[in-house]
DRENVEX-786070 format. One record per residue (C-alpha): residue number from 1; residue in one letter; z, x, y. Coordinates in nm, 3 decimals, always signed. Layout:
BEGIN
FIPA    nr   rest         Z         X         Y
FIPA   NUM      a         Z         X         Y
...
END
This chain:
BEGIN
FIPA    nr   rest         Z         X         Y
FIPA     1      m   +14.632    -7.853   -12.021
FIPA     2      n   +14.678    -7.650   -11.674
FIPA     3      v   +14.969    -7.434   -11.614
FIPA     4      p   +15.002    -7.387   -11.238
FIPA     5      s   +14.953    -7.039   -11.124
FIPA     6      q   +15.167    -6.830   -10.890
FIPA     7      r   +14.978    -6.964   -10.595
FIPA     8      p   +14.875    -7.335   -10.683
FIPA     9      r   +14.516    -7.409   -10.678
FIPA    10      i   +14.463    -7.751   -10.520
FIPA    11      a   +14.112    -7.917   -10.524
FIPA    12      v   +14.034    -8.156   -10.218
FIPA    13      g   +13.747    -8.390   -10.163
FIPA    14      r   +13.668    -8.739   -10.024
FIPA    15      l   +13.476    -9.055   -10.130
FIPA    16      y   +13.529    -9.296    -9.830
FIPA    17      h   +13.357    -9.635    -9.810
FIPA    18      e   +13.429    -9.980    -9.752
FIPA    19      s   +13.194   -10.213    -9.936
FIPA    20      n   +13.108   -10.565    -9.803
FIPA    21      r   +12.967   -10.758   -10.104
FIPA    22      l   +12.820   -11.026    -9.830
FIPA    23      n   +12.593   -10.767    -9.677
FIPA    24      p   +12.266   -10.803    -9.857
FIPA    25      q   +12.169   -10.427    -9.797
FIPA    26      p   +12.302   -10.170   -10.054
FIPA    27      a   +12.486    -9.854    -9.919
FIPA    28      t   +12.225    -9.575   -10.014
FIPA    29      a   +12.270    -9.207   -10.009
FIPA    30      d   +12.115    -9.177    -9.672
FIPA    31      q   +12.387    -9.395    -9.499
FIPA    32      f   +12.654    -9.143    -9.593
FIPA    33      e   +12.757    -8.779    -9.433
FIPA    34      i   +12.783    -8.542    -9.731
FIPA    35      q   +12.963    -8.211    -9.713
FIPA    36      r   +12.999    -7.954    -9.991
FIPA    37      g   +13.212    -7.642   -10.059
FIPA    38      e   +13.333    -7.477    -9.709
FIPA    39      a   +13.180    -7.753    -9.500
FIPA    40      v   +13.445    -8.000    -9.625
FIPA    41      f   +13.704    -7.807    -9.409
FIPA    42      e   +13.528    -7.947    -9.098
FIPA    43      c   +13.645    -8.304    -9.165
FIPA    44      a   +13.941    -8.294    -8.915
FIPA    45      g   +14.012    -8.637    -8.793
FIPA    46      s   +14.076    -8.805    -9.129
FIPA    47      t   +14.331    -8.814    -9.423
FIPA    48      l   +14.111    -8.541    -9.563
FIPA    49      g   +14.185    -8.343    -9.261
FIPA    50      g   +14.542    -8.391    -9.285
FIPA    51      i   +14.542    -8.305    -9.664
FIPA    52      i   +14.373    -7.974    -9.558
FIPA    53      r   +14.609    -7.913    -9.271
FIPA    54      y   +14.910    -7.956    -9.477
FIPA    55      l   +14.783    -7.722    -9.755
FIPA    56      r   +14.673    -7.447    -9.514
FIPA    57      q   +15.060    -7.435    -9.427
FIPA    58      a   +15.175    -7.460    -9.781
FIPA    59      n   +15.067    -7.111    -9.930
FIPA    60      v   +14.820    -7.268   -10.169
FIPA    61      e   +14.449    -7.193   -10.247
FIPA    62      i   +14.241    -7.485   -10.142
FIPA    63      l   +13.937    -7.567   -10.356
FIPA    64      p   +13.701    -7.779   -10.135
FIPA    65      l   +13.501    -8.012   -10.346
FIPA    66      i   +13.283    -8.270   -10.178
FIPA    67      s   +13.324    -8.518    -9.898
FIPA    68      v   +13.118    -8.835    -9.904
FIPA    69      s   +13.182    -9.054    -9.606
FIPA    70      g   +13.005    -9.358    -9.469
FIPA    71      p   +13.068    -9.638    -9.226
FIPA    72      p   +13.150    -9.969    -9.399
FIPA    73      s   +12.833   -10.157    -9.512
FIPA    74      g   +12.706   -10.313    -9.826
FIPA    75      l   +12.769   -10.246   -10.195
FIPA    76      v   +12.740    -9.873   -10.276
FIPA    77      d   +12.405    -9.803   -10.473
FIPA    78      h   +12.555    -9.757   -10.846
FIPA    79      e   +12.316    -9.476   -10.929
FIPA    80      f   +12.424    -9.281   -10.623
FIPA    81      y   +12.790    -9.346   -10.692
FIPA    82      q   +12.736    -9.207   -11.061
FIPA    83      a   +12.571    -8.907   -10.912
FIPA    84      i   +12.862    -8.832   -10.677
FIPA    85      r   +13.126    -8.910   -10.947
FIPA    86      k   +12.937    -8.667   -11.199
FIPA    87      e   +12.914    -8.391   -10.918
FIPA    88      l   +13.300    -8.441   -10.823
FIPA    89      v   +13.402    -8.382   -11.182
FIPA    90      e   +13.153    -8.090   -11.241
FIPA    91      r   +13.317    -7.922   -10.945
FIPA    92      i   +13.665    -7.990   -11.055
FIPA    93      e   +13.599    -7.851   -11.419
FIPA    94      a   +13.444    -7.565   -11.256
FIPA    95      s   +13.729    -7.479   -11.025
FIPA    96      r   +14.018    -7.575   -11.279
FIPA    97      p   +14.267    -7.687   -11.009
FIPA    98      d   +14.648    -7.740   -11.074
FIPA    99      a   +14.618    -8.050   -10.882
FIPA   100      i   +14.349    -8.265   -10.707
FIPA   101      i   +14.415    -8.449   -10.370
FIPA   102      l   +14.132    -8.714   -10.261
FIPA   103      d   +14.091    -8.911    -9.936
FIPA   104      l   +13.959    -9.251   -10.062
FIPA   105      h   +13.921    -9.585    -9.868
FIPA   106      g   +14.032    -9.798   -10.164
FIPA   107      a   +13.802   -10.101   -10.092
FIPA   108      a   +13.480    -9.945   -10.213
FIPA   109      a   +13.261   -10.121   -10.485
FIPA   110      s   +12.914   -10.060   -10.609
FIPA   111      t   +12.627   -10.282   -10.698
FIPA   112      e   +12.784   -10.299   -11.043
FIPA   113      i   +13.133   -10.224   -11.017
FIPA   114      a   +13.416   -10.407   -10.817
FIPA   115      d   +13.676   -10.139   -10.821
FIPA   116      l   +13.506    -9.824   -10.750
FIPA   117      e   +13.801    -9.603   -10.684
FIPA   118      g   +13.987    -9.740   -10.993
FIPA   119      d   +13.677    -9.649   -11.185
FIPA   120      l   +13.644    -9.304   -11.041
FIPA   121      l   +14.015    -9.227   -11.095
FIPA   122      a   +14.017    -9.344   -11.443
FIPA   123      y   +13.698    -9.123   -11.499
FIPA   124      l   +13.867    -8.833   -11.331
FIPA   125      r   +14.191    -8.866   -11.537
FIPA   126      r   +13.995    -8.861   -11.848
FIPA   127      h   +13.822    -8.551   -11.786
FIPA   128      v   +14.121    -8.340   -11.640
FIPA   129      g   +14.393    -8.477   -11.872
FIPA   130      p   +14.755    -8.569   -11.812
FIPA   131      f   +14.885    -8.235   -11.666
FIPA   132      v   +14.676    -8.225   -11.357
FIPA   133      a   +14.858    -8.381   -11.065
FIPA   134      i   +14.652    -8.649   -10.877
FIPA   135      g   +14.732    -8.736   -10.536
FIPA   136      i   +14.539    -8.993   -10.317
FIPA   137      g   +14.575    -9.121    -9.963
FIPA   138      l   +14.435    -9.463    -9.884
FIPA   139      d   +14.345    -9.703    -9.609
FIPA   140      l   +14.601    -9.968    -9.572
FIPA   141      h   +14.318   -10.227    -9.620
FIPA   142      a   +14.245   -10.092    -9.979
FIPA   143      h   +14.214   -10.346   -10.242
FIPA   144      l   +14.492   -10.174   -10.451
FIPA   145      t   +14.428   -10.203   -10.826
FIPA   146      d   +14.651   -10.105   -11.140
FIPA   147      s   +14.374    -9.863   -11.222
FIPA   148      m   +14.437    -9.677   -10.904
FIPA   149      l   +14.798    -9.655   -10.976
FIPA   150      e   +14.787    -9.565   -11.340
FIPA   151      n   +14.555    -9.275   -11.296
FIPA   152      t   +14.741    -9.101   -11.007
FIPA   153      d   +15.064    -8.937   -10.949
FIPA   154      i   +15.079    -9.003   -10.560
FIPA   155      c   +14.915    -9.316   -10.410
FIPA   156      i   +15.007    -9.387   -10.047
FIPA   157      a   +14.841    -9.557    -9.752
FIPA   158      c   +14.828    -9.505    -9.378
FIPA   159      k   +15.090    -9.734    -9.198
FIPA   160      e   +14.912    -9.841    -8.881
FIPA   161      n   +14.616   -10.050    -8.783
FIPA   162      p   +14.440    -9.942    -8.578
FIPA   163      h   +14.457    -9.626    -8.786
FIPA   164      s   +14.614    -9.382    -8.558
FIPA   165      d   +14.811    -9.205    -8.858
FIPA   166      v   +14.513    -9.121    -9.099
FIPA   167      v   +14.581    -8.748    -9.048
FIPA   168      e   +14.937    -8.802    -9.112
FIPA   169      c   +14.887    -9.001    -9.432
FIPA   170      g   +14.663    -8.697    -9.561
FIPA   171      m   +14.953    -8.473    -9.470
FIPA   172      r   +15.207    -8.681    -9.663
FIPA   173      a   +15.006    -8.726    -9.964
FIPA   174      a   +14.960    -8.334    -9.996
FIPA   175      e   +15.323    -8.298    -9.936
FIPA   176      l   +15.423    -8.524   -10.218
FIPA   177      t   +15.161    -8.405   -10.444
FIPA   178      l   +15.296    -8.057   -10.406
FIPA   179      q   +15.637    -8.153   -10.483
FIPA   180      v   +15.517    -8.341   -10.809
FIPA   181      l   +15.359    -8.006   -10.908
FIPA   182      r   +15.653    -7.805   -10.849
FIPA   183      g   +15.884    -8.049   -11.045
FIPA   184      d   +16.083    -8.151   -10.738
FIPA   185      l   +15.959    -8.503   -10.734
FIPA   186      r   +15.921    -8.751   -11.031
FIPA   187      p   +15.742    -9.048   -10.876
FIPA   188      v   +15.806    -9.397   -10.993
FIPA   189      v   +15.605    -9.670   -10.812
FIPA   190      i   +15.698   -10.044   -10.812
FIPA   191      s   +15.423   -10.268   -10.689
FIPA   192      a   +15.449   -10.651   -10.590
FIPA   193      r   +15.124   -10.852   -10.528
FIPA   194      v   +15.103   -11.178   -10.324
FIPA   195      p   +14.781   -11.380   -10.374
FIPA   196      m   +14.698   -11.423   -10.016
FIPA   197      i   +14.476   -11.249    -9.739
FIPA   198      l   +14.539   -11.204    -9.375
FIPA   199      p   +14.308   -11.440    -9.192
FIPA   200      g   +14.400   -11.266    -8.864
FIPA   201      a   +14.683   -11.090    -8.685
FIPA   202      g   +14.606   -10.763    -8.859
FIPA   203      e   +14.745   -10.504    -8.589
FIPA   204      t   +15.057   -10.322    -8.713
FIPA   205      a   +15.234   -10.297    -8.365
FIPA   206      s   +15.292   -10.682    -8.312
FIPA   207      g   +15.319   -11.011    -8.469
FIPA   208      p   +15.408   -11.084    -8.828
FIPA   209      l   +15.255   -10.760    -8.958
FIPA   210      g   +15.436   -10.550    -8.703
FIPA   211      e   +15.773   -10.726    -8.823
FIPA   212      i   +15.687   -10.646    -9.174
FIPA   213      h   +15.625   -10.297    -9.115
FIPA   214      d   +15.935   -10.243    -8.909
FIPA   215      r   +16.121   -10.389    -9.190
FIPA   216      a   +15.958   -10.153    -9.451
FIPA   217      r   +16.054    -9.854    -9.214
FIPA   218      e   +16.408    -9.954    -9.211
FIPA   219      l   +16.442    -9.998    -9.580
FIPA   220      a   +16.255    -9.648    -9.647
FIPA   221      a   +16.495    -9.485    -9.415
FIPA   222      g   +16.817    -9.657    -9.531
FIPA   223      t   +16.776    -9.681    -9.909
FIPA   224      s   +16.866    -9.374   -10.099
FIPA   225      g   +16.571    -9.247   -10.338
FIPA   226      i   +16.286    -9.437   -10.181
FIPA   227      v   +16.002    -9.165   -10.081
FIPA   228      d   +15.755    -9.406    -9.941
FIPA   229      i   +15.677    -9.758    -9.885
FIPA   230      s   +15.315    -9.864    -9.852
FIPA   231      i   +15.154   -10.200    -9.745
FIPA   232      y   +14.809   -10.284    -9.834
FIPA   233      n   +14.658   -10.572    -9.647
FIPA   234      v   +14.357   -10.618    -9.885
FIPA   235      f   +13.982   -10.608    -9.784
FIPA   236      r   +13.877   -10.990    -9.710
FIPA   237      y   +13.523   -10.942    -9.833
FIPA   238      a   +13.593   -10.824   -10.192
FIPA   239      d   +13.558   -11.035   -10.491
FIPA   240      d   +13.759   -10.903   -10.779
FIPA   241      y   +14.059   -11.027   -10.978
FIPA   242      n   +14.405   -10.979   -10.814
FIPA   243      i   +14.313   -10.993   -10.479
FIPA   244      g   +14.602   -10.982   -10.241
FIPA   245      q   +14.864   -10.814   -10.036
FIPA   246      v   +15.041   -10.545   -10.225
FIPA   247      v   +15.355   -10.378   -10.133
FIPA   248      t   +15.432   -10.032   -10.318
FIPA   249      v   +15.781    -9.866   -10.311
FIPA   250      m   +15.787    -9.497   -10.455
FIPA   251      t   +16.112    -9.369   -10.571
FIPA   252      d   +16.205    -9.031   -10.706
FIPA   253      g   +16.294    -9.137   -11.060
FIPA   254      i   +16.400    -9.494   -11.118
FIPA   255      v   +16.578    -9.649   -10.828
FIPA   256      s   +16.749    -9.994   -10.912
FIPA   257      l   +16.678   -10.144   -10.570
FIPA   258      a   +16.333   -10.081   -10.554
FIPA   259      s   +16.200   -10.395   -10.721
FIPA   260      q   +16.395   -10.613   -10.489
FIPA   261      v   +16.269   -10.426   -10.190
FIPA   262      a   +15.908   -10.462   -10.282
FIPA   263      k   +15.952   -10.846   -10.369
FIPA   264      d   +16.142   -10.884   -10.022
FIPA   265      l   +15.876   -10.748    -9.829
FIPA   266      a   +15.590   -10.929   -10.051
FIPA   267      w   +15.773   -11.259    -9.978
FIPA   268      a   +15.774   -11.189    -9.592
FIPA   269      f   +15.398   -11.218    -9.629
FIPA   270      w   +15.411   -11.535    -9.803
FIPA   271      d   +15.673   -11.681    -9.572
FIPA   272      n   +15.489   -11.588    -9.250
FIPA   273      r   +15.135   -11.672    -9.403
FIPA   274      e   +15.067   -11.937    -9.126
FIPA   275      r   +15.139   -11.702    -8.850
FIPA   276      f   +14.857   -11.479    -8.930
FIPA   277      v   +14.580   -11.604    -8.693
FIPA   278      d   +14.382   -11.407    -8.443
FIPA   279      d   +14.360   -11.502    -8.079
FIPA   280      l   +13.957   -11.453    -8.013
FIPA   281      f   +13.773   -11.549    -7.690
FIPA   282      e   +13.478   -11.784    -7.737
FIPA   283      i   +13.162   -11.612    -7.638
FIPA   284      q   +13.120   -11.819    -7.306
FIPA   285      d   +13.480   -11.758    -7.204
FIPA   286      a   +13.450   -11.374    -7.272
FIPA   287      f   +13.143   -11.337    -7.055
FIPA   288      e   +13.307   -11.548    -6.791
FIPA   289      i   +13.594   -11.301    -6.781
FIPA   290      v   +13.364   -11.013    -6.749
FIPA   291      r   +13.180   -11.185    -6.454
FIPA   292      s   +13.496   -11.329    -6.267
FIPA   293      q   +13.725   -11.028    -6.300
FIPA   294      p   +13.519   -10.720    -6.181
FIPA   295      a   +13.837   -10.508    -6.135
FIPA   296      n   +13.894   -10.468    -6.511
FIPA   297      r   +13.535   -10.351    -6.577
FIPA   298      p   +13.388   -10.190    -6.788
FIPA   299      y   +13.505   -10.427    -7.079
FIPA   300      v   +13.435   -10.343    -7.430
FIPA   301      m   +13.359   -10.665    -7.642
FIPA   302      a   +13.421   -10.668    -8.026
FIPA   303      d   +13.152   -10.871    -8.184
FIPA   304      m   +13.390   -10.982    -8.464
FIPA   305      g   +13.129   -11.152    -8.695
FIPA   306      d   +12.919   -10.864    -8.695
FIPA   307      r   +13.162   -10.568    -8.738
FIPA   308      i   +13.022   -10.280    -8.900
FIPA   309      l   +13.363   -10.156    -8.943
FIPA   310      a   +13.405   -10.469    -9.184
FIPA   311      g   +13.085   -10.388    -9.363
FIPA   312      a   +12.860   -10.602    -9.160
FIPA   313      p   +12.507   -10.484    -9.090
FIPA   314      g   +12.541   -10.466    -8.723
FIPA   315      d   +12.198   -10.662    -8.668
FIPA   316      s   +12.338   -10.947    -8.459
FIPA   317      t   +12.168   -11.042    -8.137
FIPA   318      v   +12.407   -11.319    -8.042
FIPA   319      l   +12.582   -11.140    -7.748
FIPA   320      l   +12.241   -10.981    -7.654
FIPA   321      a   +12.099   -11.345    -7.597
FIPA   322      e   +12.396   -11.455    -7.418
FIPA   323      v   +12.372   -11.172    -7.144
FIPA   324      l   +11.991   -11.202    -7.113
FIPA   325      d   +11.978   -11.586    -7.101
FIPA   326      h   +12.288   -11.669    -6.901
FIPA   327      f   +12.441   -11.372    -6.708
FIPA   328      a   +12.150   -11.220    -6.517
FIPA   329      e   +12.408   -11.023    -6.275
FIPA   330      l   +12.591   -10.829    -6.553
FIPA   331      r   +12.494   -10.488    -6.689
FIPA   332      a   +12.558   -10.423    -7.047
FIPA   333      a   +12.507   -10.166    -7.347
FIPA   334      l   +12.493   -10.271    -7.730
FIPA   335      t   +12.383   -10.162    -8.056
FIPA   336      i   +12.161   -10.318    -8.303
FIPA   337      t   +12.065   -10.200    -8.640
FIPA   338      d   +11.692   -10.215    -8.673
FIPA   339      a   +11.504    -9.924    -8.840
FIPA   340      v   +11.174   -10.111    -8.800
FIPA   341      s   +11.215   -10.148    -8.406
FIPA   342      v   +11.326    -9.787    -8.376
FIPA   343      k   +11.012    -9.688    -8.542
FIPA   344      h   +10.813    -9.893    -8.288
FIPA   345      a   +11.007    -9.739    -7.987
FIPA   346      q   +10.962    -9.402    -8.126
FIPA   347      d   +10.573    -9.440    -8.189
FIPA   348      a   +10.547    -9.580    -7.835
FIPA   349      g   +10.710    -9.281    -7.685
FIPA   350      l   +10.959    -9.207    -7.402
FIPA   351      g   +10.863    -9.408    -7.084
FIPA   352      a   +10.650    -9.660    -7.272
FIPA   353      t   +10.711   -10.035    -7.224
FIPA   354      v   +10.744   -10.230    -7.546
FIPA   355      t   +10.788   -10.565    -7.676
FIPA   356      l   +11.008   -10.583    -7.985
FIPA   357      d   +11.174   -10.857    -8.212
FIPA   358      v   +11.495   -10.692    -8.270
FIPA   359      g   +11.780   -10.761    -8.511
FIPA   360      g   +11.841   -11.074    -8.723
FIPA   361      q   +11.666   -10.909    -9.032
FIPA   362      i   +11.977   -10.853    -9.256
FIPA   363      s   +12.262   -11.072    -9.173
FIPA   364      p   +12.219   -11.406    -9.360
FIPA   365      g   +12.185   -11.705    -9.103
FIPA   366      l   +12.120   -11.486    -8.793
FIPA   367      s   +11.778   -11.447    -8.612
FIPA   368      s   +11.592   -11.202    -8.407
FIPA   369      r   +11.545   -11.177    -8.040
FIPA   370      r   +11.232   -11.082    -7.857
FIPA   371      i   +11.280   -10.814    -7.576
FIPA   372      t   +11.069   -10.626    -7.348
FIPA   373      g   +11.182   -10.297    -7.186
FIPA   374      k   +11.129    -9.932    -7.113
FIPA   375      v   +11.194    -9.680    -7.393
FIPA   376      i   +11.439    -9.424    -7.205
FIPA   377      h   +11.593    -9.219    -7.509
FIPA   378      l   +11.496    -9.130    -7.849
FIPA   379      s   +11.695    -8.919    -8.082
FIPA   380      d   +11.772    -8.839    -8.458
FIPA   381      g   +12.107    -9.033    -8.395
FIPA   382      a   +12.342    -8.745    -8.487
FIPA   383      y   +12.660    -8.735    -8.288
FIPA   384      t   +13.016    -8.652    -8.310
FIPA   385      l   +13.296    -8.915    -8.292
FIPA   386      a   +13.525    -8.877    -7.994
FIPA   387      g   +13.827    -9.017    -8.175
FIPA   388      p   +14.120    -9.039    -8.200
FIPA   389      f   +14.019    -9.253    -8.529
FIPA   390      h   +13.825    -8.988    -8.703
FIPA   391      g   +13.773    -8.778    -8.412
FIPA   392      g   +13.574    -8.470    -8.439
FIPA   393      e   +13.380    -8.594    -8.748
FIPA   394      a   +12.994    -8.561    -8.778
FIPA   395      s   +12.826    -8.906    -8.784
FIPA   396      s   +12.487    -9.052    -8.742
FIPA   397      l   +12.295    -9.369    -8.637
FIPA   398      g   +11.985    -9.269    -8.799
FIPA   399      a   +11.674    -9.251    -8.597
FIPA   400      a   +11.764    -9.410    -8.272
FIPA   401      a   +11.611    -9.537    -7.948
FIPA   402      v   +11.739    -9.690    -7.645
FIPA   403      v   +11.535    -9.951    -7.459
FIPA   404      l   +11.617   -10.063    -7.093
FIPA   405      v   +11.575   -10.448    -7.060
FIPA   406      e   +11.538   -10.595    -6.712
FIPA   407      e   +11.677   -10.264    -6.561
FIPA   408      r   +12.042   -10.361    -6.666
FIPA   409      v   +12.085   -10.406    -7.048
FIPA   410      f   +12.066   -10.103    -7.250
FIPA   411      v   +11.983   -10.204    -7.616
FIPA   412      l   +12.065    -9.910    -7.851
FIPA   413      l   +11.863    -9.939    -8.164
FIPA   414      t   +11.972    -9.765    -8.473
FIPA   415      s   +11.823    -9.716    -8.822
FIPA   416      k   +12.151    -9.707    -8.979
FIPA   417      p   +12.466    -9.907    -8.905
FIPA   418      g   +12.703    -9.651    -8.723
FIPA   419      f   +13.075    -9.610    -8.634
FIPA   420      s   +13.019    -9.803    -8.302
FIPA   421      h   +13.373    -9.818    -8.245
FIPA   422      d   +13.358    -9.492    -8.056
FIPA   423      p   +13.241    -9.447    -7.703
FIPA   424      a   +13.028    -9.131    -7.834
FIPA   425      v   +12.788    -9.377    -7.995
FIPA   426      f   +12.674    -9.464    -7.637
FIPA   427      t   +12.738    -9.150    -7.464
FIPA   428      s   +12.551    -8.930    -7.710
FIPA   429      q   +12.243    -9.139    -7.632
FIPA   430      g   +12.248    -9.096    -7.269
FIPA   431      i   +12.435    -9.408    -7.178
FIPA   432      d   +12.685    -9.385    -6.912
FIPA   433      l   +12.959    -9.604    -6.976
FIPA   434      k   +13.075    -9.631    -6.614
FIPA   435      s   +12.723    -9.768    -6.525
FIPA   436      v   +12.778   -10.077    -6.704
FIPA   437      d   +12.989   -10.391    -6.680
FIPA   438      f   +13.067   -10.416    -7.048
FIPA   439      v   +12.964   -10.251    -7.391
FIPA   440      v   +12.957   -10.440    -7.732
FIPA   441      v   +13.114   -10.279    -8.035
FIPA   442      k   +13.085   -10.373    -8.390
FIPA   443      s   +13.466   -10.329    -8.448
FIPA   444      g   +13.759   -10.537    -8.455
FIPA   445      y   +14.074   -10.298    -8.421
FIPA   446      h   +13.984    -9.940    -8.405
FIPA   447      f   +13.779    -9.964    -8.092
FIPA   448      a   +14.065   -10.041    -7.870
FIPA   449      m   +14.231    -9.712    -7.969
FIPA   450      n   +13.910    -9.499    -7.909
FIPA   451      f   +13.806    -9.689    -7.583
FIPA   452      k   +14.164    -9.674    -7.440
FIPA   453      g   +14.164    -9.575    -7.075
FIPA   454      i   +13.766    -9.626    -7.077
FIPA   455      a   +13.712   -10.003    -7.101
FIPA   456      t   +13.931   -10.327    -7.117
FIPA   457      p   +13.902   -10.483    -7.486
FIPA   458      l   +13.794   -10.843    -7.548
FIPA   459      l   +13.791   -10.975    -7.916
FIPA   460      v   +13.506   -11.231    -7.929
FIPA   461      s   +13.444   -11.510    -8.202
FIPA   462      t   +13.084   -11.464    -8.320
FIPA   463      p   +12.898   -11.548    -8.654
FIPA   464      g   +12.843   -11.312    -8.911
FIPA   465      v   +12.948   -11.174    -9.238
FIPA   466      g   +13.212   -10.940    -9.084
FIPA   467      y   +13.485   -11.198    -9.003
FIPA   468      y   +13.662   -11.426    -9.255
FIPA   469      r   +13.658   -11.805    -9.194
FIPA   470      k   +13.787   -12.021    -9.481
FIPA   471      g   +13.521   -12.178    -9.677
FIPA   472      i   +13.201   -12.007    -9.554
FIPA   473      f   +13.208   -11.743    -9.813
FIPA   474      r   +13.169   -11.764   -10.179
FIPA   475      y   +13.435   -11.604   -10.410
FIPA   476      d   +13.371   -11.627   -10.788
FIPA   477      k   +13.671   -11.417   -10.919
FIPA   478      s   +13.926   -11.413   -10.646
FIPA   479      r   +14.186   -11.679   -10.606
FIPA   480      f   +14.401   -11.631   -10.302
FIPA   481      w   +14.541   -11.828    -9.978
FIPA   482      p   +14.401   -11.962    -9.760
FIPA   483      e   +14.072   -11.977    -9.955
FIPA   484      h   +14.248   -12.158   -10.240
FIPA   485      d   +14.540   -12.373   -10.294
FIPA   486      i   +14.813   -12.151   -10.427
FIPA   487      d   +15.160   -12.278   -10.533
FIPA   488      l   +15.351   -11.940   -10.540
FIPA   489      k   +15.669   -11.978   -10.739
FIPA   490      a   +15.732   -11.613   -10.806
FIPA   491      i   +15.644   -11.266   -10.740
FIPA   492      e   +15.635   -11.024   -11.016
FIPA   493      t   +15.671   -10.639   -10.992
FIPA   494      k   +15.493   -10.368   -11.198
FIPA   495      a   +15.610    -9.990   -11.258
FIPA   496      f   +15.411    -9.686   -11.277
FIPA   497      g   +15.474    -9.334   -11.312
FIPA   498      g   +15.781    -9.174   -11.399
FIPA   499      r   +15.634    -8.872   -11.583
FIPA   500      s   +15.682    -8.505   -11.526
FIPA   501      i   +15.379    -8.263   -11.524
FIPA   502      s   +15.560    -7.948   -11.414
FIPA   503      r   +15.545    -7.635   -11.609
END
């Protein structure tokens, strides 16, 4: 049993990954940025950054553990996960904190475990016991499980998509965890789950999701005793039991209205389910806009089917083929994950003319494209995200090469899938975004925020494992609308927490 000291000792860390089981390539250690000890304090533009910022203002001793973060990709290699889990616990046991606050995504899975965060938190709770406060800040696309709620005192999500409030989420998670530690808050969490995913319309500033979030803010502000309302729009490529939208209502002690508030918001998802659709451009239509409306150039096209930020490999050549075959007057820049082609380009050297069969080697059903061009840039792929989403964070494309095709198309070949939602991916590799008519990013939402004022966004309907379409992916454990016929008669709630750990 830990007794809080005069100056509380708070351990902080991160394990952040969104794991797409449809991506056949496991996420191994080399796909993650890992910081240990004092280097953890450099993670500024994230939920972890918000946790640290708040704790620095709160007169506590901050104990940095480990930060492990990587772009969404395939299932996490289980041995790597076990090694990180072991190291995290060893660092916690060595530091003997009064509380632990973690930045977790909430939709991570390993090659053996569907609920990685639930497993991690249960393992952590077993080792630290019941009297150490545990707080977590999650992505709103978390697959929230009972294990996450059972093994934490504070569990909240960011509230916006694109995720412009991740730092604020971390600050709030830290604030509430310290309140628990002081005995000022005795959190009770009521959760309500709806067996459905959002096929589209995932932005929180408009549409049905915007309406639900507006209502949640009104209820949180107008209901005495409510501390937080978090809404989880489950990751669409997980396959686990109890997949669905989840609403959690956190109260200080038991508040009688909390269950009804959770149910009302949950029913709002079900009642509006047919409205959750995306307005995407077909490939030909998107290119015609770029060609016919030059005043809005440069454009930034979201390759929705090959979204790295949904865990796709990033190796699609569909949009590359379109600009090469049908739009000879357009200049473009795009990324393709292809470690083999990178090596060929690097072996050839700067200035060399190379012929490569790029992409299409990882994503099921896609094919490579032969290109001939000049190698104009080579690097180790290290860069810093410009933000605002994860701004200031170190990231990597792995070894990288830029091949200029037909003197107009910059093909950025990467050894690893990178956070391509950010302009720094291109500018760090010597590509001037003002020199092209459009760039292609492997992102569906966050890119619009990071490219604001730089390029005009277009969401393009493309093939791949990064975009949900009914009936094309296999689900063995999950049952949800619209993939399955669901006759929803009632929404049940569950209660978690209510204990006191203060001394």
